[in-house]
N, CA, C and O of each residue as an XYZ file, in Angstrom:
448
protein
N      99.431     87.870    102.872
C      99.149     88.034    104.373
C      99.738     89.464    104.832
O     100.861     89.798    104.455
N      99.069     90.180    105.534
C      99.525     91.546    105.900
C     100.659     91.470    106.800
O     100.773     90.492    107.538
N     101.532     92.435    106.808
C     102.595     92.551    107.683
C     102.524     93.752    108.625
O     101.652     94.602    108.445
N     103.401     93.857    109.613
C     103.302     94.965    110.566
C     103.567     96.256    109.813
O     103.229     97.318    110.336
N     104.123     96.240    108.676
C     104.243     97.434    107.885
C     102.873     97.904    107.266
O     102.762     99.038    106.800
N     101.864     97.026    107.273
C     100.542     97.445    106.753
C      99.765     98.254    107.696
O      98.654     98.673    107.372
N     100.323     98.521    108.938
C      99.525     99.425    109.944
C      99.981    100.833    109.513
O     100.995    101.086    108.862
N      99.062    101.713    109.983
C      99.287    103.130    109.730
C      98.794    103.936    110.849
O      97.950    103.497    111.630
N      99.310    105.124    110.942
C      98.885    106.148    111.929
C      97.822    106.997    111.338
O      97.823    107.213    110.126
N      96.908    107.495    112.129
C      96.045    108.481    111.576
C      95.737    109.486    112.662
O      95.608    109.100    113.823
N      95.611    110.791    112.324
C      95.373    111.725    113.258
C      93.834    112.185    113.332
O      93.124    111.995    112.344
N      93.362    112.727    114.374
C      92.042    113.049    114.496
C      91.708    114.559    114.221
O      92.556    115.355    114.626
N      90.644    115.053    113.616
C      89.808    114.274    112.875
C      90.325    113.978    111.499
O      91.095    114.822    111.041
N      90.042    112.934    110.753
C      90.416    112.620    109.390
C      89.357    111.918    108.750
O      88.216    111.898    109.210
N      89.726    111.300    107.625
C      88.750    110.547    106.845
C      88.421    109.167    107.611
O      87.399    108.528    107.361
N      89.288    108.800    108.479
C      89.078    107.734    109.323
C      87.995    107.904    110.310
O      87.312    106.966    110.721
N      87.848    109.252    110.711
C      86.700    109.574    111.667
C      85.475    109.410    110.895
O      84.460    109.062    111.499
N      85.432    109.635    109.514
C      84.238    109.409    108.730
C      83.958    107.987    108.664
O      82.791    107.604    108.742
N      85.030    107.070    108.511
C      84.807    105.679    108.597
C      84.028    105.256    109.882
O      83.061    104.495    109.856
N      84.514    105.791    110.940
C      83.979    105.486    112.164
C      82.485    105.936    112.305
O      81.642    105.180    112.788
N      82.183    107.228    111.852
C      80.814    107.649    111.922
C      79.851    106.838    111.056
O      78.678    106.695    111.399
N      80.350    106.299    109.920
C      79.582    105.571    108.985
C      79.479    104.095    109.256
O      78.870    103.344    108.494
N      80.123    103.663    110.424
C      80.171    102.243    110.718
C      80.940    101.376    109.790
O      80.709    100.167    109.779
N      81.837    101.899    109.009
C      82.676    101.170    108.162
C      83.870    100.590    108.695
O      84.605     99.921    107.968
N      84.139    100.800    109.967
C      85.371    100.366    110.620
C      84.976     99.835    111.969
O      84.012    100.250    112.613
N      85.854     98.821    112.367
C      85.767     98.283    113.871
C      86.697     99.185    114.552
O      87.814     99.412    114.086
N      86.225     99.763    115.761
C      87.064    100.415    116.703
C      87.362     99.500    117.803
O      86.480     99.071    118.547
N      88.674     99.181    117.917
C      89.208     98.242    119.036
C      89.871     99.041    120.078
O      90.898     99.675    119.835
N      89.319     99.025    121.208
C      90.018     99.743    122.373
C      90.726     98.625    123.092
O      90.140     97.593    123.421
N      92.021     98.857    123.333
C      92.886     97.785    123.916
C      93.209     98.218    125.372
O      94.022     97.526    125.984
N      92.672     99.262    125.971
C      92.927     99.714    127.280
C      92.225     98.639    128.169
O      91.410     97.851    127.690
N      92.613     98.646    129.604
C      91.954     97.778    130.464
C      90.499     98.159    130.678
O      90.091     99.261    130.313
N      89.680     97.234    131.284
C      88.374     97.484    131.514
C      87.995     98.675    132.231
O      87.042     99.334    131.816
N      88.680     99.055    133.340
C      88.427    100.214    134.062
C      88.712    101.584    133.171
O      87.937    102.537    133.249
N      89.713    101.604    132.443
C      89.942    102.688    131.512
C      88.812    102.852    130.496
O      88.311    103.949    130.246
N      88.431    101.685    129.915
C      87.331    101.607    128.950
C      86.015    102.148    129.513
O      85.257    102.864    128.859
N      85.803    101.764    130.740
C      84.501    102.224    131.526
C      84.490    103.629    131.788
O      83.432    104.228    131.983
N      85.742    104.256    131.806
C      85.694    105.742    132.245
C      85.405    106.596    131.040
O      85.191    107.797    131.211
N      85.383    106.070    129.837
C      85.109    106.793    128.649
C      85.841    106.249    127.456
O      87.065    106.122    127.477
N      85.004    105.880    126.267
C      85.581    105.394    125.068
C      84.866    105.893    123.937
O      83.815    106.524    124.052
N      85.489    105.587    122.692
C      84.797    106.057    121.507
C      83.619    105.338    121.266
O      83.572    104.139    121.539
N      82.602    105.972    120.756
C      81.374    105.306    120.513
C      81.465    104.008    119.621
O      82.168    103.955    118.612
N      80.697    102.980    120.079
C      80.668    101.664    119.468
C      82.029    100.826    119.476
O      82.223     99.867    118.728
N      82.923    101.293    120.387
C      84.201    100.547    120.451
C      84.027     99.197    121.126
O      83.239     99.026    122.055
N      84.788     98.262    120.623
C      84.869     97.017    121.233
C      86.015     96.946    122.112
O      87.081     97.406    121.703
N      85.938     96.415    123.302
C      87.035     96.448    124.262
C      87.634     95.032    124.464
O      86.966     94.107    124.927
N      88.971     94.911    124.079
C      89.732     93.615    124.366
C      91.076     94.324    124.814
O      91.797     94.929    124.021
N      91.335     94.191    126.145
C      92.582     94.644    126.662
C      93.881     94.019    125.989
O      93.929     92.824    125.696
N      94.821     94.809    125.788
C      95.976     94.334    125.020
C      96.504     92.943    125.555
O      96.814     92.052    124.764
N      96.591     92.794    126.872
C      96.994     91.477    127.536
C      96.122     90.341    127.171
O      96.552     89.199    127.335
N      94.846     90.556    126.656
C      94.092     89.398    126.269
C      93.930     89.215    124.720
O      93.333     88.247    124.249
N      94.491     90.193    123.964
C      94.221     90.219    122.706
C      94.784     88.900    121.921
O      94.054     88.344    121.101
N      95.961     88.465    122.165
C      96.399     87.305    121.535
C      95.543     86.084    121.719
O      95.463     85.268    120.801
N      94.898     85.910    122.850
C      94.046     84.765    123.185
C      92.638     85.041    122.604
O      91.891     84.070    122.479
N      92.204     86.255    122.239
C      90.887     86.535    121.834
C      90.794     87.080    120.366
O      89.725     87.502    119.923
N      91.900     87.058    119.657
C      92.017     87.571    118.341
C      90.920     87.015    117.402
O      90.376     87.673    116.515
N      90.652     85.683    117.714
C      89.695     84.980    116.888
C      88.197     85.680    116.924
O      87.420     85.511    115.985
N      87.872     86.428    118.001
C      86.673     87.160    118.063
C      86.534     88.147    116.991
O      85.414     88.583    116.723
N      87.621     88.556    116.324
C      87.657     89.606    115.323
C      87.747     89.153    113.925
O      87.709     89.969    113.004
N      87.868     87.856    113.722
C      88.006     87.314    112.328
C      87.013     87.882    111.363
O      87.376     88.083    110.204
N      85.814     88.153    111.733
C      84.901     88.605    110.741
C      85.153     90.086    110.303
O      84.492     90.636    109.422
N      86.152     90.672    110.987
C      86.511     92.096    110.636
C      87.743     92.139    109.733
O      88.191     93.224    109.365
N      88.307     90.962    109.364
C      89.626     91.006    108.710
C      89.674     91.759    107.384
O      90.747     92.157    106.931
N      88.491     91.956    106.754
C      88.470     92.554    105.404
C      88.055     94.157    105.669
O      88.016     94.962    104.739
N      87.782     94.478    106.906
C      87.308     95.879    107.209
C      88.533     96.633    107.788
O      89.568     96.074    108.152
N      88.294     97.983    107.831
C      89.323     98.776    108.515
C      89.111     98.541    109.984
O      87.992     98.506    110.495
N      90.299     98.372    110.673
C      90.293     98.213    112.204
C      91.064     99.352    112.839
O      92.287     99.428    112.724
N      90.374    100.198    113.480
C      91.019    101.397    114.183
C      91.319    100.964    115.599
O      90.401    100.719    116.381
N      92.599    100.865    115.942
C      93.057    100.512    117.296
C      93.273    101.712    118.117
O      93.872    102.695    117.681
N      92.755    101.630    119.385
C      92.925    102.818    120.188
C      93.345    102.509    121.642
O      92.858    101.500    122.152
N      94.149    103.227    122.324
C      94.399    103.122    123.716
C      94.426    104.469    124.279
O      93.874    105.383    123.666
N      95.064    104.691    125.478
C      94.982    106.056    125.924
C      95.914    107.031    125.208
O      95.551    108.192    125.015
N      97.158    106.569    124.792
C      97.950    107.538    124.119
C      98.572    107.091    122.862
O      99.269    107.866    122.206
N      98.344    105.829    122.482
C      98.821    105.313    121.269
C      99.756    104.179    121.297
O      99.850    103.413    120.338
N     100.554    104.034    122.535
C     101.601    102.993    122.547
C     101.102    101.610    122.556
O     101.625    100.792    121.798
N     100.043    101.233    123.418
C      99.531     99.927    123.426
C      98.788     99.672    122.109
O      98.813     98.556    121.592
N      98.154    100.663    121.588
C      97.520    100.499    120.308
C      98.483    100.085    119.160
O      98.104     99.262    118.326
N      99.660    100.613    119.105
C     100.665    100.245    118.110
C     101.024     98.824    118.295
O     101.078     98.127    117.282
N     101.281     98.289    119.464
C     101.604     96.909    119.678
C     100.359     96.059    119.204
O     100.546     95.101    118.453
N      99.128     96.388    119.620
C      97.996     95.613    119.114
C      97.863     95.679    117.571
O      97.469     94.690    116.954
N      98.191     96.841    116.939
C      98.011     96.957    115.511
C      99.064     95.931    114.761
O      98.790     95.323    113.726
N     100.160     95.858    115.380
C     101.204     94.943    114.930
C     100.737     93.492    114.942
O     100.955     92.768    113.970
N     100.082     93.045    116.055
C      99.456     91.690    116.263
C      98.400     91.449    115.202
O      98.415     90.405    114.550
N      97.513     92.360    115.017
C      96.399     92.260    114.017
C      96.920     92.212    112.552
O      96.340     91.516    111.719
N      97.925     92.892    112.268
C      98.589     92.840    110.932
C      99.164     91.531    110.758
O      98.985     90.952    109.687
N      99.867     90.965    111.728
C     100.510     89.728    111.580
C      99.507     88.587    111.444
O      99.813     87.553    110.851
N      98.290     88.781    112.003
C      97.168     87.840    111.991
C      96.400     87.973    110.703
O      95.493     87.159    110.526
N      96.626     88.868    109.788
C      96.107     88.898    108.417
C      94.967     89.852    108.347
O      94.077     89.641    107.523
N      94.909     90.970    109.208
C      94.060     92.012    109.057
C      94.402     92.874    107.926
O      95.561     93.274    107.816
N      93.476     93.209    107.049
C      93.854     94.020    105.812
C      94.251     95.398    105.975
O      95.160     95.906    105.320
N      93.513     96.053    106.920
C      93.740     97.531    107.026
C      93.688     97.877    108.582
O      92.614     97.939    109.180
N      94.813     98.081    109.147
C      94.865     98.299    110.604
C      95.392     99.764    110.784
O      96.410    100.170    110.224
N      94.684    100.450    111.537
C      95.130    101.899    111.820
C      95.220    102.123    113.297
O      94.288    101.832    114.047
N      96.348    102.642    113.709
C      96.694    103.125    115.059
C      96.214    104.593    115.245
O      96.827    105.519    114.713
N      95.080    104.794    116.029
C      94.673    106.209    116.125
C      95.828    107.004    116.949
O      96.055    106.738    118.129
N      96.436    107.857    116.334
C      97.599    108.632    116.824
C      97.083    109.444    118.070
O      96.065    110.132    117.991
N      97.743    109.351    119.099
C      97.375    110.063    120.365
C      96.348    109.485    121.214
O      96.068    109.975    122.308
N      95.760    108.417    120.720
C      94.755    107.687    121.412
C      93.510    108.620    121.913
O      93.196    109.707    121.428
N      92.938    108.006    122.894
C      91.647    108.650    123.578
C      92.028    109.998    123.989
O      91.212    110.915    123.892
N      93.260    110.196    124.461
C      93.612    111.608    124.980
C      93.538    112.589    123.746
O      93.037    113.700    123.926
N      93.957    112.273    122.647
C      93.946    113.186    121.509
C      92.478    113.245    121.010
O      92.003    114.337    120.698
N      91.743    112.109    120.922
C      90.319    112.140    120.521
C      89.602    113.218    121.425
O      88.941    114.131    120.930
N      89.771    113.055    122.746
C      88.991    113.844    123.577
C      89.468    115.390    123.498
O      88.663    116.320    123.559
N      90.854    115.560    123.357
C      91.411    116.854    123.110
C      90.941    117.606    121.886
O      90.929    118.836    121.841
N      90.531    116.776    120.835
C      90.086    117.254    119.670
C      88.488    117.622    119.705
O      87.911    118.085    118.720
N      87.846    117.360    120.952
C      86.550    117.645    121.152
C      85.680    116.575    120.556
O      84.507    116.873    120.330
N      86.090    115.419    120.286
C      85.374    114.191    119.767
C      84.633    113.525    120.832
O      85.062    113.591    121.984
N      83.522    112.866    120.551
C      82.614    112.274    121.577
C      83.306    111.130    122.242
O      84.055    110.371    121.627
N      83.033    111.027    123.532
C      83.342    109.761    124.267
C      81.983    109.346    125.036
O      81.142    110.161    125.418
N      81.912    108.066    125.185
C      80.677    107.480    125.943
C      81.207    106.676    127.053
O      82.366    106.271    126.964
N      80.488    106.390    128.104
C      80.892    105.636    129.178
C      79.800    104.652    129.693
O      79.640    104.400    130.887
N      79.099    104.144    128.727
C      78.023    103.194    128.968
C      78.584    101.869    129.065
O      77.851    100.901    129.268
């Protein structure tokens, strides 16, 4: 079983950005619905941090994949990454700096 120590930080852009582009990772956005609607990483799944413990079963099919957790700045994502690691997710990544760093690096956001 994975531990909280199994989580890692990643900076943008990195090899994890390539995982995102190739569809090899789940992007989990743990911001609230309004924040998510204002702009998020392409193909991100939104489960607000406050709902994650009760909805973690929705992510079971991704346990063997990389899960990149993102919030606005990285703090909520770190908490969520710990929850996922404790639930047995194999490769959990906290996107360092969150959506703010992603946007600052000129990476794409969508608001669909």
